[in-house]
N, C-alpha and C positions, 0 to 999 in steps of 0.2 A: 329527197325531202330530209331536212336536218332532223336529227333525233330528238331534239327538244320540242319541235313542233309535232313530230310523230308521237312522242310521249304525251303531249297535251291532248292530241286528238284521241289517243287510246284511252286516256283517263276519262274524257267526256263520254265517249262511246260506252266505256265500262260502267260508269256511274249511272248514266241515263238510259242505256239500252240493254246492258248485260245483267246488271244487278236486279232491277225491278222485277223481272219475271220469277226470280228465285223466291221472292216474298209474296207472291200471289197466293191467295187462300182458296179460291174457287175459280172454276171456268166461267168465263163471261163472253157474251156475244154483243155486237153493237146494238144499241137500243132500236134503231130503224130496222135492222134485220130481224130482231125479235118480233117485230110488228108485221113482218112479211113484206116490208118496203125495200127498195134498192138502197144499199149502203156504200158510201164512198170512203169507209173507214180504211180501205186498203191503200189509198193514195199517199198518205205519209210514209207508210213502210216502203212502198214502191219507190218513192222519191229518194229516200235515205239509202235503199239498196243500190239504186242506180249510181248515186254519187260515190259510195264506197267501192262498188265494183269497178267503176271507171278509174279510180285511183290505182288499182292493182292489175288492171287488164294489160295484157301484153300488147304492144303497138307494132311489133315487128311484122312486116308483111310476110305471108306464107306463099310458097311456090305452089304451083298446081299439084305437084306430086305430094308435097307436105299437107296441102289442104285436103286432098283425098284421103291420106292416111289419118289425118286429124278426125275426119268425119267417121271413118271406120272405127277409130278408137272410141269416139263418143258413143257410137251405136253399140259397140261391144260392151264397154263398161257400163253403159246406161242399162243394158239388158241384164248384165250380171248383177248389178247392184239392185235392180228391181226384184230379181229372183231372191237375193239375200234378204231383202226387206219383207218379202212375202213369207219366207221361211221364218223369220223373226216374229212376224205377226201371228203365224200359226202356233209357234212356240209359246208365246205370251198368252194368247187366247186359251190354249190348252191348259196352261198353269192356272189361269184365272178360273176356268171351269172346275179344275181339280180342287182348288183351295176355296172355290165359291166366294171369290172376292169381287167387290164392286169399287168404283171410284167416282170422283166428281164429274167424270165425263158423262155419267148418267144424267146429271143435272143439265149438262150442256146439251145433250141430245133431247132432253125433255123440253128445254126452251126452244130448240130449233123445230121440234115436232109440233109444238103449239102454233108456230108461225105457218105451218103448212095449210092452216084453215083459211088463210088469207088469199085473195085473188088480186092480180093474176100470179100464178105460180111461176111463170117464166121469169119475171123480174127477180123473184126471190132466189131461184136456182142460178140465174145469171150472176147475181150478187155473190152467192156462195162460191161460185167457180172463180170469180175475179179476186175475192178476198183470200181464198185458199191459195190461188196461184201466186199472188203477190206475197202472201205470208211465207210460202215455200221458198221463193226467191230470196226474200228478206233474210230468212234463217240460213239459208246456204251461203250467202254473201257474208253475213255476220259471223256464223260460227265455224264455217269450213273455209272461208277465205280471209276476211279482215282479221279476226282474232288470232289465228296461227301465224299468218304472214307478218302482222305487225309485231307480234312477240318475237319471231325469228329476227326481224330487223333491228329490234331494240336490244336483243341479246347477242347479236353477232360480234359486236366490237369487244365485248367482255368475256368471250368464250374462247378457250384455247382449244387445240385439236383434241386434247383429252376430255374436254368438257362437251364436245359436240354432241355425243350420244346422250349424255345426261340432259342437255338442253332440248334435244329432240323429244325425248320421253316426256320431259316436263311440259313442253308446249302442246304436244298431241294429247296427253292425258288431261291437261287443263281444259282444252277445247272440248273434249268428251264429257268431263265432269260438269262443266258449267252449263252445257246443253241439257244434260240429264237433270241437273238440279232445277232447271227452269220448268220441269214437269213434276216437280215434287208434290204440287197440290193435287195431282191425279192419283197419287198412291205409288206404292213401291213397284208394282208391276209396270206402270207407266214410266218410271225412272229407268228401270232395267231395259225396257223396250227403247226409250230415247238414247241410252247409252250404247246399245248395240247397233242401233240405226245410225248413230253418229259416227261410229267406227267405219261402217260400210259407206256412208256418204262422203266421209273425209277421204277414204281410199279412192272413191270415184273421182273426187276433185283433183287429187294428186295425179291420177292416171290420165285425166282428160284436160287438166289445167283450165278448167271452165266451170264456173258456178251454175251456168245454165243447165248442164246435163243433170246435175244433182237436183236442181230446182224442179225439173220436169218429172224426174223419178219420185221425188218427195211429194210433189203435188198429186200424182196418181195414187201414191200410197195413202195419202190423207183422205183422198176422195173415196177410196175403197173402205177405209175405216168409217168414214161418214155414212156410206151406203149401209153398212152393217148397223150402225147406231140408229139410222132413220128408217130402216126396212119395216119395223113394225108399224110405224105411223103411216107409211107410204101404202101399206096394204098389199 
């Protein structure tokens, strides 16, 4: 892909997908989901994620041996990354308890909890699972794949050998910071949590060369967070 078209694509994605979350003031859920109904809000995110992922996905065929090694690597780094995320979760939770801080995530959990009174609950929980799964895949493709890979491609031609380290630091740090900034509305602890998780998930992507691994880990991590938020309402 020519750089001018890649730059145009990056600008569009940056303006319409990466910047808006930074200026969100509070956590919101789809109107239909807040009423306990099934929500299709995940479909646009899923569609965009599939398109962006397809652009960067490797098309080279793998031999059986390489395929086996690939699966082992995915299982290994997926497990390691999930372990790191749970340690981060415990650390942030402990800090919040020590400093007795709350965030707008409490409003989010309150809205979801109120939807638990609606029946049938199956559709409500199915909708949550699908929305969280699509959201995790969307964020992994956007922040761990598209953003850094596109920046690397755009900066490749203008970076000398001496600048490669600086370029790498700039790209990786930018990917972490912009993801962390997208959680600004939830408070300082959420920003710190997002930054640490971004580092672990980006490393997972680099090691496995697949957004799917991080997406699954990210999804389970978010579901565990959700369980702790909704546990009082679930009884």
